[in-house]
C-alpha positions in Angstrom: -13.3 4.0 -0.2 -9.8 5.0 -1.2 -9.3 7.1 2.0 -10.6 4.1 4.1 -8.3 1.6 2.2 -5.2 3.8 2.8 -5.8 4.4 6.5 -6.1 0.5 6.9 -2.9 0.1 5.0 -1.1 2.5 7.3 -2.2 0.5 10.4 -1.5 -2.7 8.6 2.1 -1.7 7.8 3.0 -0.5 11.3 1.3 -3.5 12.8 3.4 -5.8 10.6 6.5 -4.0 11.6 5.6 -4.8 15.3 5.1 -8.4 14.4 8.3 -8.6 12.5 10.2 -7.6 15.5 9.4 -10.9 16.9 9.4 -13.3 14.0 11.2 -11.5 11.2 10.0 -9.8 7.9 9.7 -12.7 5.5 7.8 -14.9 8.1 5.6 -12.1 9.0 4.6 -11.5 5.3 4.2 -15.2 4.7 1.8 -15.6 7.7 -0.3 -12.7 6.6 -0.4 -13.9 2.9 -1.4 -17.5 3.9 -4.1 -16.3 6.3 -5.2 -13.8 3.7 -5.6 -16.5 1.1 -7.5 -18.7 3.6 -10.0 -15.8 4.1 -10.4 -15.6 0.3 -10.9 -19.3 0.0 -13.7 -19.3 2.8 -15.6 -16.5 1.1 -15.4 -17.6 -2.6 -18.4 -19.2 -4.1 -18.9 -21.2 -7.3 -19.3 -18.2 -9.5 -16.2 -16.6 -8.0 -14.2 -19.8 -8.8 -15.6 -19.7 -12.4 -14.6 -16.1 -12.7 -11.1 -16.7 -11.3 -10.4 -19.7 -13.6 -11.6 -17.9 -16.7 -10.1 -14.5 -16.0 -8.7 -12.5 -18.8 -4.8 -12.3 -19.0 -4.1 -14.1 -15.7 -0.4 -13.3 -16.1 -1.1 -9.7 -15.4 -2.8 -10.8 -12.2 0.2 -12.9 -11.1 2.6 -9.9 -11.9 0.4 -7.6 -9.9 0.2 -10.0 -7.0 3.9 -10.0 -6.6 4.2 -6.2 -6.1 2.6 -6.1 -2.6 5.1 -8.7 -1.3 8.1 -6.8 -2.5 6.6 -3.5 -1.3 5.9 -4.9 2.1 9.4 -6.2 2.6 10.8 -2.9 1.6 8.4 -0.9 3.8 8.9 -3.1 6.9 12.6 -2.8 6.5 12.4 1.0 6.1 10.3 1.2 9.3 12.9 -0.6 11.2 15.5 2.1 10.4 13.5 5.3 10.4 10.3 6.7 12.0 7.1 5.3 10.6 5.9 8.8 9.6 9.2 9.4 7.6 8.8 5.9 5.8 5.3 6.7 4.9 6.3 10.2 3.6 8.7 8.6 1.2 6.0 6.2 0.2 3.9 9.2 -0.9 6.0 9.5 -4.0 4.0 6.4 -5.4 0.9 8.3 -6.5 3.2 10.8 -8.3 5.0 8.1 -10.0 1.7 6.2 -10.8 0.2 9.4 -12.3 3.2 9.8 -14.6 3.2 6.2 -15.6 -0.6 6.4 -16.3 0.0 8.8 -19.1 1.8 6.5 -21.4 0.6 3.2 -20.0 -3.1 3.9 -19.4 -3.4 6.9 -21.9 -4.8 9.1 -19.0 -4.7 12.8 -19.2 -3.2 15.1 -16.5 -5.1 18.3 -15.9 -3.6 21.4 -14.2 -5.5 20.9 -10.9 -4.1 17.2 -10.7 -0.5 18.3 -11.3 -1.0 21.1 -8.7 -2.4 18.5 -6.2 0.5 16.1 -6.7 3.1 18.9 -6.6 1.7 20.0 -3.1 1.8 16.4 -2.0 5.4 16.1 -3.1 6.3 19.4 -1.3 4.6 18.2 1.9 6.7 14.9 1.7 9.9 16.9 1.2 9.2 19.1 4.2 8.6 16.0 6.4 11.7 14.1 5.1 14.1 17.0 4.8 16.4 15.4 2.2 20.0 16.4 2.3 20.0 16.6 6.1 21.6 14.2 8.5 18.2 12.7 9.1 18.4 11.0 5.7 19.2 7.4 6.1 19.2 3.9 4.4 15.6 3.5 5.5 14.5 6.3 3.2 16.1 4.6 0.2 14.1 1.4 1.0 10.8 3.5 1.3 11.6 5.2 -2.0 12.0 1.9 -3.7 8.8 0.7 -2.1 7.1 3.9 -3.7 8.3 2.8 -7.1 7.0 -0.8 -6.6 3.6 0.5 -5.4 3.3 2.9 -8.5 3.5 -0.2 -10.7 1.0 -1.9 -8.5 -1.4 0.8 -9.0 -1.0 0.8 -12.8 -1.5 -3.0 -12.9 -4.6 -2.7 -10.6 -6.1 -0.4 -13.3 -5.1 -3.0 -16.1 -6.8 -6.0 -14.3 -9.9 -4.2 -13.1 -10.9 -3.8 -16.7 -11.6 -7.5 -17.1 -11.9 -8.9 -13.5 -13.9 -8.3 -10.5 -12.6 -7.4 -7.0 -12.8 -11.0 -5.6 -10.9 -12.5 -8.6 -8.1 -9.9 -8.2 -7.9 -10.4 -4.4 -7.6 -14.2 -4.9 -4.8 -13.9 -7.4 -3.0 -11.6 -5.2 -3.4 -13.7 -2.2 -2.3 -16.9 -4.1 0.7 -15.2 -5.7 1.9 -13.8 -2.3 1.4 -17.1 -0.5 3.4 -19.0 -3.2 6.3 -16.6 -3.4 6.6 -16.3 0.4 6.2 -20.0 1.0 9.3 -20.7 -1.2 11.3 -18.1 1.1 10.0 -18.8 4.6 11.7 -22.2 5.1 15.1 -20.5 5.2 14.1 -18.1 8.0 11.6 -20.1 10.0 10.9 -19.4 13.6 7.8 -21.1 15.2 5.3 -18.3 16.0 3.5 -18.2 19.3 -0.3 -18.1 19.8 -0.2 -14.2 20.1 1.8 -13.8 16.9 -0.7 -16.1 15.0 -3.7 -13.9 16.3 -1.9 -10.7 15.3 -1.2 -12.1 11.9 -4.9 -13.1 11.5 -5.9 -9.6 12.4 -3.5 -8.0 9.9 -4.8 -10.4 7.3 -8.4 -9.3 8.0 -7.4 -5.6 7.7 -5.2 -6.3 4.6 -8.2 -8.1 2.8 -10.7 -5.4 3.5 -8.3 -2.6 2.6 -7.4 -4.2 -0.7 -11.0 -4.9 -1.6 -11.9 -1.2 -1.1 -8.7 -0.2 -3.1 -9.7 -2.4 -6.1 -13.2 -1.2 -6.2 -12.2 2.4 -6.1 -9.9 1.9 -9.0 -12.7 0.2 -10.9 -14.9 3.4 -10.5 -12.4 6.2 -11.1 -9.2 7.0 -13.0 -5.8 6.3 -11.4 -4.8 10.0 -11.7 -8.1 11.1 -9.9 -7.5 8.6 -7.1 -3.7 9.3 -6.7 -3.8 12.2 -4.3 -6.1 10.4 -1.8 -3.1 8.1 -1.0 -1.8 11.1 1.1 -4.6 10.4 3.7 -2.4 7.4 4.8 -0.3 9.9 6.6 -2.9 10.2 9.3 -3.4 6.6 9.8 0.5 6.2 10.1 0.7 8.9 12.7 -2.0 7.3 14.7 -0.5 3.8 14.3 3.0 5.2 15.2 1.8 6.6 18.4 -0.2 3.5 19.3 2.5 0.9 18.6 5.7 2.9 19.1 4.7 6.0 21.1 6.1 8.1 18.2 4.7 11.7 18.3 5.0 13.7 15.1 7.4 16.6 14.9 6.1 20.2 13.9 7.5 19.8 10.4 5.5 16.7 10.0 2.3 18.8 10.6 3.6 21.4 8.1 4.1 18.8 5.5 0.7 17.3 6.3 -0.9 20.7 5.7 0.6 20.8 2.1 -0.8 17.3 1.6 -4.3 18.1 2.8 -4.3 21.2 0.7 -3.6 19.2 -2.5 -6.4 16.8 -1.7 -8.8 19.6 -1.1 -8.0 21.1 -4.6 -8.8 17.8 -6.2 -12.1 17.6 -4.2 -13.2 21.1 -5.1 -12.2 20.9 -8.7 -14.1 17.6 -9.1 -17.2 19.1 -7.6 -17.1 22.0 -9.8 
């Protein structure tokens, strides 16, 4: 479920970048958020409303719901300046940061195999980005900030899934994102065409399903156990970059991906044993 969610996120991010080329970043995120909320409202039943209205520590849900908005703005901005594969590679710092944060905040333990897997993932990211070279741009900074935001998002996901089900968590995220972006969108409004609305609806559906899988996965496994699987988003990003922008990965991207896959395999084999 974690792998499927991350592949969906990859397609969703690149798809949003394409829509933002036409109507702007803020309005794109607003459209997805509002349609995402509409999807949630149509699927919620009486028991879901009861659970949402009586949820434990709703302020944590609201704080968590703000992180995807900030992360989406940063990632879309990054993809407008650097190749989508590079932006995603910088995003891969998020599981490393989340695993480090999980030790003091979630009291989770880091085993040697998890450290090794995360180190390999980080090494693969460095091979792809090549820091210190002329290829390093402002877009990499935005993507790095996005990684920090998403790391906190992962930690807060672990907090809220202890006391709330997936649908309640999705509802709070959709509502928070809709309210935040609705306060911003009047200042940048451009009337979307029919095609833009249809594309926003498509991204909203992908977004909802992906986050549902993501939340359920965190409810069934530790954050540090799931963290390395975020690297599978690279493959979705490569496919989406080729589909939307005809971007073909460079050889060093493949080399970096090999390190990332190796880290994931170590976790899988260690878990089976």
